[in-house]
DSSP file (Angstrom, degrees, kcal/mol; ACC not computed):
  #  RESIDUE AA STRUCTURE BP1 BP2  ACC     N-H-->O    O-->H-N    N-H-->O    O-->H-N    TCO  KAPPA ALPHA  PHI   PSI    X-CA   Y-CA   Z-CA
    1    1 A M     >        0   0    0      0, 0.0     4,-2.4     0, 0.0     5,-0.2   0.000 360.0 360.0 360.0 -39.5   56.2  240.1  -83.1
    2    2 A T  H  >  +     0   0    0      2,-0.2     4,-2.7     1,-0.2     5,-0.3   0.929 360.0  50.9 -60.7 -45.0   53.0  242.0  -82.6
    3    3 A A  H  > S+     0   0    0      1,-0.2     4,-3.0     2,-0.2     5,-0.2   0.928 110.2  50.3 -61.3 -42.6   54.5  243.5  -79.4
    4    4 A F  H  > S+     0   0    0      1,-0.2     4,-2.0     2,-0.2     5,-0.3   0.931 111.5  47.1 -60.3 -44.5   57.6  244.6  -81.3
    5    5 A L  H  X S+     0   0    0     -4,-2.4     4,-2.5     2,-0.2     5,-0.2   0.899 115.3  45.1 -67.8 -39.0   55.7  246.2  -84.1
    6    6 A L  H  X S+     0   0    0     -4,-2.7     4,-2.2     2,-0.2    -2,-0.2   0.925 111.9  52.3 -66.9 -43.8   53.4  248.1  -81.7
    7    7 A N  H  < S+     0   0    0     -4,-3.0    -2,-0.2    -5,-0.3    -1,-0.2   0.872 123.3  28.8 -62.2 -35.8   56.3  249.1  -79.5
    8    8 A H  H  X S+     0   0    0     -4,-2.0     4,-0.8    -5,-0.2    -1,-0.2   0.731 120.5  52.2 -94.7 -26.2   58.2  250.6  -82.4
    9    9 A G  H  X S+     0   0    0     -4,-2.5     4,-2.5    -5,-0.3    -3,-0.2   0.819  98.8  63.2 -82.1 -32.7   55.4  251.5  -84.7
   10   10 A W  H  X S+     0   0    0     -4,-2.2     4,-2.5    -5,-0.2     5,-0.2   0.929 103.6  45.9 -65.1 -46.6   53.3  253.6  -82.2
   11   11 A P  H  > S+     0   0    0      0, 0.0     4,-2.4     0, 0.0    -1,-0.2   0.901 114.2  50.7 -59.9 -38.9   56.0  256.4  -81.6
   12   12 A L  H  X S+     0   0    0     -4,-0.8     4,-2.3     2,-0.2    -2,-0.2   0.901 109.8  50.1 -65.7 -40.3   56.6  256.6  -85.4
   13   13 A F  H  X S+     0   0    0     -4,-2.5     4,-2.4     2,-0.2     5,-0.2   0.938 112.1  46.4 -62.1 -47.2   52.8  256.9  -86.0
   14   14 A V  H  X S+     0   0    0     -4,-2.5     4,-1.4     1,-0.2     7,-0.2   0.898 112.9  50.5 -64.3 -37.9   52.5  259.7  -83.4
   15   15 A R  H  < S+     0   0    0     -4,-2.4    -1,-0.2    -5,-0.2    -2,-0.2   0.917 112.7  45.9 -68.8 -40.9   55.5  261.5  -84.8
   16   16 A L  H  < S+     0   0    0     -4,-2.3    -2,-0.2     1,-0.2    -1,-0.2   0.866 114.5  46.3 -69.7 -37.3   54.2  261.3  -88.4
   17   17 A T  H >< S-     0   0    0     -4,-2.4     3,-1.0     1,-0.2    -1,-0.2   0.695  94.1-166.3 -81.8 -17.8   50.7  262.4  -87.6
   18   18 A G  T >X  -     0   0    0     -4,-1.4     3,-1.2     1,-0.2     4,-0.5  -0.364  57.7  -5.9  70.0-142.3   51.9  265.3  -85.4
   19   19 A P  H 3> S+     0   0    0      0, 0.0     4,-0.5     0, 0.0    -1,-0.2   0.599 113.6  82.6 -67.7 -12.5   49.6  267.1  -83.1
   20   20 A A  H <4 S+     0   0    0     -3,-1.0    -2,-0.1     1,-0.2     3,-0.1   0.861 110.5  20.5 -61.0 -35.7   46.4  265.4  -84.2
   21   21 A Y  H <> S+     0   0    0     -3,-1.2     4,-0.6    -7,-0.2     3,-0.4   0.363  97.6  97.1-112.5   3.7   47.1  262.4  -81.9
   22   22 A A  H  < S+     0   0    0     -4,-0.5     4,-0.5     1,-0.2     3,-0.5   0.797  73.9  66.9 -64.4 -27.9   49.5  264.0  -79.5
   23   23 A R  T  < S+     0   0    0     -4,-0.5     3,-0.3     1,-0.2    -1,-0.2   0.928 116.0  22.6 -61.7 -47.5   46.7  264.7  -76.9
   24   24 A W  T  > S+     0   0    0     -3,-0.4     4,-1.7     1,-0.2    -1,-0.2   0.217  92.9 101.9-110.4  17.8   46.0  261.0  -76.2
   25   25 A A  H  X S+     0   0    0     -4,-0.6     4,-2.0    -3,-0.5    -1,-0.2   0.849  80.7  54.1 -66.9 -34.0   49.4  259.5  -77.2
   26   26 A G  H  > S+     0   0    0     -4,-0.5     4,-1.9    -3,-0.3    -1,-0.2   0.877 106.8  50.9 -68.4 -38.9   50.5  259.2  -73.6
   27   27 A G  H  > S+     0   0    0      2,-0.2     4,-2.2     1,-0.2    -1,-0.2   0.885 111.1  48.0 -63.8 -41.8   47.4  257.3  -72.6
   28   28 A V  H  X S+     0   0    0     -4,-1.7     4,-2.6     2,-0.2     5,-0.2   0.894 109.0  54.2 -66.5 -39.9   47.9  254.8  -75.4
   29   29 A E  H  X S+     0   0    0     -4,-2.0     4,-1.9     2,-0.2    -2,-0.2   0.913 110.3  46.3 -60.6 -42.5   51.6  254.4  -74.5
   30   30 A I  H  X S+     0   0    0     -4,-1.9     4,-2.5     2,-0.2    -1,-0.2   0.902 112.7  51.0 -66.0 -42.2   50.6  253.5  -70.9
   31   31 A A  H  X S+     0   0    0     -4,-2.2     4,-1.9     1,-0.2    -2,-0.2   0.874 110.0  48.7 -66.8 -36.7   47.9  251.1  -72.2
   32   32 A L  H  X S+     0   0    0     -4,-2.6     4,-2.3     2,-0.2    -1,-0.2   0.870 110.7  50.7 -66.9 -38.1   50.4  249.4  -74.5
   33   33 A A  H  X S+     0   0    0     -4,-1.9     4,-2.5    -5,-0.2    -2,-0.2   0.913 111.3  48.7 -67.5 -40.1   52.9  249.1  -71.6
   34   34 A A  H  X S+     0   0    0     -4,-2.5     4,-2.2     2,-0.2    -2,-0.2   0.873 110.9  50.1 -67.0 -36.1   50.2  247.6  -69.4
   35   35 A A  H  X S+     0   0    0     -4,-1.9     4,-2.3     2,-0.2    -2,-0.2   0.914 111.6  48.5 -64.7 -44.1   49.2  245.1  -72.2
   36   36 A F  H  X S+     0   0    0     -4,-2.3     4,-2.2     2,-0.2    -2,-0.2   0.926 112.5  48.5 -62.0 -45.7   52.8  244.0  -72.7
   37   37 A L  H  X S+     0   0    0     -4,-2.5     4,-2.1     1,-0.2    -1,-0.2   0.884 112.2  49.1 -64.9 -37.6   53.3  243.6  -68.9
   38   38 A G  H  X S+     0   0    0     -4,-2.2     4,-2.1     2,-0.2    -1,-0.2   0.889 111.1  49.6 -65.7 -40.8   50.1  241.5  -68.7
   39   39 A A  H  X S+     0   0    0     -4,-2.3     4,-2.2     2,-0.2    -2,-0.2   0.862 111.5  48.2 -67.5 -35.7   51.1  239.4  -71.6
   40   40 A Y  H  X S+     0   0    0     -4,-2.2     4,-2.6     2,-0.2    -2,-0.2   0.877 110.1  51.7 -74.7 -36.8   54.5  238.7  -70.1
   41   41 A A  H  X S+     0   0    0     -4,-2.1     4,-2.3     2,-0.2    -2,-0.2   0.903 110.4  50.1 -62.0 -40.3   52.9  237.8  -66.7
   42   42 A W  H  X S+     0   0    0     -4,-2.1     4,-2.8     2,-0.2    -2,-0.2   0.930 110.9  48.2 -64.0 -45.3   50.6  235.4  -68.5
   43   43 A F  H  X S+     0   0    0     -4,-2.2     4,-2.6     2,-0.2     5,-0.2   0.912 110.8  51.4 -61.4 -40.8   53.6  233.8  -70.3
   44   44 A A  H  X S+     0   0    0     -4,-2.6     4,-1.9     1,-0.2    -1,-0.2   0.913 112.4  46.7 -62.1 -42.3   55.6  233.5  -67.0
   45   45 A Y  H  X S+     0   0    0     -4,-2.3     4,-2.2     2,-0.2    -2,-0.2   0.940 113.1  47.6 -65.0 -48.0   52.6  231.8  -65.3
   46   46 A A  H  X S+     0   0    0     -4,-2.8     4,-2.3     1,-0.2    -2,-0.2   0.906 113.5  48.3 -59.3 -43.7   52.1  229.4  -68.3
   47   47 A A  H  X S+     0   0    0     -4,-2.6     4,-2.3     1,-0.2    -1,-0.2   0.863 110.4  52.2 -66.7 -36.8   55.8  228.5  -68.4
   48   48 A T  H  X S+     0   0    0     -4,-1.9     4,-2.0    -5,-0.2    -1,-0.2   0.903 110.1  47.7 -65.8 -43.2   55.8  228.0  -64.6
   49   49 A V  H  X S+     0   0    0     -4,-2.2     4,-1.6     2,-0.2    -2,-0.2   0.898 112.4  49.8 -64.4 -42.1   52.9  225.6  -64.8
   50   50 A A  H  X S+     0   0    0     -4,-2.3     4,-1.2     1,-0.2    -2,-0.2   0.879 107.5  53.9 -68.8 -34.6   54.5  223.7  -67.6
   51   51 A A  H  <>S+     0   0    0     -4,-2.3     5,-2.8     1,-0.2     3,-0.4   0.918 108.4  50.0 -64.0 -39.9   57.7  223.4  -65.8
   52   52 A G  H ><5S+     0   0    0     -4,-2.0     3,-0.9     1,-0.2    -1,-0.2   0.847 106.9  55.6 -65.2 -30.3   55.9  221.9  -62.8
   53   53 A R  H 3<5S+     0   0    0     -4,-1.6    -1,-0.2     1,-0.2    -2,-0.2   0.762 109.5  44.9 -74.1 -23.7   54.2  219.4  -65.1
   54   54 A V  T 3<5S-     0   0    0     -4,-1.2    -1,-0.2    -3,-0.4    -2,-0.2   0.270 124.0 -99.9-103.1  10.8   57.4  218.1  -66.5
   55   55 A G  T < 5S+     0   0    0     -3,-0.9    -3,-0.2     1,-0.3     2,-0.2   0.574  76.9 134.2  87.9  10.0   59.1  217.9  -63.0
   56   56 A R      < -     0   0    0     -5,-2.8     2,-0.4    -6,-0.2    -1,-0.3  -0.504  67.6 -89.6 -87.0 161.8   61.2  221.1  -63.1
   57   57 A S     >  -     0   0    0      1,-0.2     4,-1.7    -2,-0.2     5,-0.1  -0.597  29.8-158.0 -73.0 122.3   61.4  223.5  -60.2
   58   58 A R  H  > S+     0   0    0     -2,-0.4     4,-2.7     1,-0.2     5,-0.3   0.860  90.9  56.6 -69.8 -36.3   58.6  226.1  -60.6
   59   59 A V  H  > S+     0   0    0      1,-0.2     4,-2.7     2,-0.2    -1,-0.2   0.905 107.0  47.6 -64.7 -42.8   60.5  228.6  -58.4
   60   60 A L  H  > S+     0   0    0      2,-0.2     4,-2.5     1,-0.2    -1,-0.2   0.923 114.3  46.2 -66.0 -42.5   63.7  228.5  -60.6
   61   61 A V  H  X S+     0   0    0     -4,-1.7     4,-2.4     2,-0.2    -2,-0.2   0.938 115.9  45.3 -67.0 -44.8   61.7  228.9  -63.9
   62   62 A L  H  X S+     0   0    0     -4,-2.7     4,-2.2     1,-0.2     5,-0.2   0.935 113.4  50.8 -63.5 -46.0   59.6  231.7  -62.4
   63   63 A G  H  X S+     0   0    0     -4,-2.7     4,-1.8    -5,-0.3     5,-0.2   0.906 112.2  46.4 -57.0 -43.6   62.6  233.4  -60.9
   64   64 A W  H  X S+     0   0    0     -4,-2.5     4,-2.2     1,-0.2    -1,-0.2   0.905 111.4  51.2 -68.6 -39.3   64.5  233.3  -64.2
   65   65 A L  H  < S+     0   0    0     -4,-2.4    -1,-0.2     1,-0.2    -2,-0.2   0.838 114.3  44.0 -68.3 -31.1   61.6  234.6  -66.2
   66   66 A L  H  < S+     0   0    0     -4,-2.2     4,-0.4    -5,-0.2    -1,-0.2   0.777 119.6  40.1 -83.8 -25.4   61.1  237.5  -63.8
   67   67 A T  H  X S+     0   0    0     -4,-1.8     4,-2.8    -5,-0.2     5,-0.3   0.736  97.7  75.9 -92.5 -22.7   64.8  238.4  -63.5
   68   68 A A  H  X S+     0   0    0     -4,-2.2     4,-1.9     1,-0.2    -2,-0.1   0.893  93.9  50.3 -61.3 -41.5   65.9  237.9  -67.2
   69   69 A P  H  4 S+     0   0    0      0, 0.0     4,-0.4     0, 0.0    -1,-0.2   0.904 113.7  46.7 -64.1 -35.5   64.3  241.1  -68.5
   70   70 A V  H >4 S+     0   0    0     -4,-0.4     3,-1.3     1,-0.2    -2,-0.2   0.926 113.4  47.5 -67.5 -44.2   66.0  243.1  -65.7
   71   71 A L  H >< S+     0   0    0     -4,-2.8     3,-1.5     1,-0.3    -1,-0.2   0.776 100.1  67.8 -69.5 -23.9   69.4  241.4  -66.3
   72   72 A A  T 3< S+     0   0    0     -4,-1.9    -1,-0.3    -5,-0.3    -2,-0.2   0.684  87.7  69.4 -67.0 -16.3   68.9  242.0  -70.1
   73   73 A L  T <  S+     0   0    0     -3,-1.3    -1,-0.3    -4,-0.4    -2,-0.2   0.633  70.5 111.8 -75.3 -13.5   69.4  245.8  -69.3
   74   74 A V  S <  S-     0   0    0     -3,-1.5     2,-1.8    -4,-0.2     6,-0.2  -0.449  79.6-123.3 -63.3 130.5   73.0  245.2  -68.4
   75   75 A P  S    S+     0   0    0      0, 0.0    -1,-0.1     0, 0.0     3,-0.1  -0.034  76.3 115.2 -76.0  40.6   75.0  246.9  -71.1
   76   76 A I     >  -     0   0    0     -2,-1.8     4,-2.8     1,-0.2     5,-0.3  -0.923  57.4-151.9-105.0 108.7   76.9  243.9  -72.2
   77   77 A P  H  > S+     0   0    0      0, 0.0     4,-2.0     0, 0.0     5,-0.2   0.861  89.4  43.7 -53.1 -48.9   75.7  243.2  -75.8
   78   78 A L  H  > S+     0   0    0      2,-0.2     4,-2.2     1,-0.2     5,-0.2   0.936 116.8  44.8 -66.9 -46.8   76.3  239.5  -75.9
   79   79 A I  H  > S+     0   0    0      1,-0.2     4,-2.5     2,-0.2     5,-0.2   0.894 112.2  53.6 -62.4 -41.0   74.8  238.7  -72.5
   80   80 A S  H  X S+     0   0    0     -4,-2.8     4,-2.2     2,-0.2    -1,-0.2   0.892 108.8  48.8 -62.4 -41.1   71.8  241.0  -73.1
   81   81 A T  H  X S+     0   0    0     -4,-2.0     4,-1.5    -5,-0.3    -2,-0.2   0.924 112.2  48.4 -62.3 -46.4   71.1  239.2  -76.4
   82   82 A I  H  X S+     0   0    0     -4,-2.2     4,-1.1     1,-0.2    -2,-0.2   0.921 112.3  48.5 -61.5 -45.9   71.3  235.8  -74.7
   83   83 A L  H  < S+     0   0    0     -4,-2.5     3,-0.2     1,-0.2    -1,-0.2   0.877 109.2  52.3 -66.0 -38.0   69.0  236.8  -71.9
   84   84 A Q  H  < S+     0   0    0     -4,-2.2     4,-0.3     1,-0.2    -1,-0.2   0.826 113.2  44.5 -69.2 -28.3   66.4  238.4  -74.2
   85   85 A A  H  X S+     0   0    0     -4,-1.5     4,-2.1    -5,-0.2     3,-0.4   0.669  94.9  82.2 -86.5 -16.4   66.2  235.2  -76.2
   86   86 A S  H  X S+     0   0    0     -4,-1.1     4,-2.6     1,-0.2     5,-0.2   0.845  84.1  54.5 -66.1 -35.5   66.1  232.9  -73.2
   87   87 A P  H  > S+     0   0    0      0, 0.0     4,-1.6     0, 0.0    -1,-0.2   0.891 112.0  45.5 -63.3 -35.4   62.4  233.1  -72.3
   88   88 A L  H  > S+     0   0    0     -3,-0.4     4,-1.8    -4,-0.3    -2,-0.2   0.922 114.9  46.7 -73.7 -41.0   61.4  232.1  -75.8
   89   89 A S  H  X S+     0   0    0     -4,-2.1     4,-2.3     1,-0.2     5,-0.2   0.868 109.5  55.4 -67.4 -35.2   64.0  229.2  -75.8
   90   90 A L  H  X S+     0   0    0     -4,-2.6     4,-2.6    -5,-0.2    -1,-0.2   0.899 105.8  53.2 -63.1 -39.5   62.8  228.2  -72.4
   91   91 A K  H  X S+     0   0    0     -4,-1.6     4,-2.3     1,-0.2    -2,-0.2   0.923 110.0  45.3 -59.8 -48.4   59.3  228.0  -73.8
   92   92 A F  H  X S+     0   0    0     -4,-1.8     4,-2.0     2,-0.2    -1,-0.2   0.855 112.7  51.7 -67.2 -34.6   60.3  225.7  -76.6
   93   93 A I  H  X S+     0   0    0     -4,-2.3     4,-2.2     2,-0.2    -2,-0.2   0.939 113.3  44.1 -67.0 -46.7   62.4  223.5  -74.2
   94   94 A L  H  X S+     0   0    0     -4,-2.6     4,-2.7     1,-0.2    -2,-0.2   0.872 111.8  53.1 -68.0 -35.1   59.5  223.0  -71.8
   95   95 A A  H  X S+     0   0    0     -4,-2.3     4,-2.2    -5,-0.2    -1,-0.2   0.897 110.0  48.0 -64.9 -39.4   57.1  222.4  -74.7
   96   96 A A  H  X S+     0   0    0     -4,-2.0     4,-2.4     2,-0.2    -2,-0.2   0.889 112.8  48.7 -67.4 -38.3   59.3  219.6  -76.1
   97   97 A E  H  X S+     0   0    0     -4,-2.2     4,-2.4     2,-0.2    -2,-0.2   0.913 111.2  49.9 -66.5 -41.3   59.7  218.1  -72.6
   98   98 A L  H  X S+     0   0    0     -4,-2.7     4,-2.4     2,-0.2    -2,-0.2   0.908 110.7  49.2 -62.8 -41.5   56.0  218.2  -72.0
   99   99 A R  H  X S+     0   0    0     -4,-2.2     4,-2.5     2,-0.2    -2,-0.2   0.904 111.5  49.9 -60.1 -44.7   55.3  216.6  -75.4
  100  100 A A  H  X S+     0   0    0     -4,-2.4     4,-2.5     2,-0.2    -2,-0.2   0.878 111.0  48.8 -65.5 -37.3   57.8  213.9  -74.6
  101  101 A T  H  X S+     0   0    0     -4,-2.4     4,-2.5     2,-0.2     5,-0.2   0.923 111.6  48.9 -67.1 -44.7   56.2  213.2  -71.2
  102  102 A I  H  X S+     0   0    0     -4,-2.4     4,-2.3     2,-0.2    -2,-0.2   0.919 112.3  49.8 -58.6 -45.4   52.7  213.0  -72.7
  103  103 A H  H  X S+     0   0    0     -4,-2.5     4,-2.1     2,-0.2    -2,-0.2   0.940 111.5  47.5 -59.3 -49.1   54.0  210.6  -75.4
  104  104 A E  H  X S+     0   0    0     -4,-2.5     4,-1.3     1,-0.2    -2,-0.2   0.912 114.2  46.7 -59.2 -45.6   55.7  208.4  -72.8
  105  105 A R  H  X S+     0   0    0     -4,-2.5     4,-0.9     2,-0.2    -1,-0.2   0.846 110.1  54.0 -68.5 -33.7   52.7  208.3  -70.6
  106  106 A T  H  < S+     0   0    0     -4,-2.3     3,-0.3    -5,-0.2    -1,-0.2   0.935 116.5  36.3 -63.2 -48.0   50.3  207.6  -73.5
  107  107 A F  H  < S+     0   0    0     -4,-2.1    -1,-0.2     1,-0.2    -2,-0.2   0.582 106.1  69.3 -87.9  -9.8   52.3  204.6  -74.7
  108  108 A A  H  <        0   0    0     -4,-1.3    -1,-0.2     1,-0.2    -2,-0.2   0.781 360.0 360.0 -75.4 -29.6   53.2  203.3  -71.2
  109  109 A D     <        0   0    0     -4,-0.9    -1,-0.2    -3,-0.3    -2,-0.1   0.482 360.0 360.0 -82.6 360.0   49.6  202.4  -70.5
């Protein structure tokens, strides 16, 4: 949600303030893009580790997480929406599986 607000709020802020912030607006835009890319890379790494811990293929999960944003650019509205939501749904699925595995191992001993 924070990324969404920053991504859409920053251009609006620059437009409303006019030339006062126009000089360094490009630098902030690049910094925001780098921060978003870093956050997504961290998420992809964390999801890959979680997939490995619950017995899923790390390569498939990482591959899907890295290709989904590119495939979401396909101009098919329904498929684009599904692909954009998939990393978040994948996170919840893996978290539920990890919780279930921990619960099983805890009570198995």
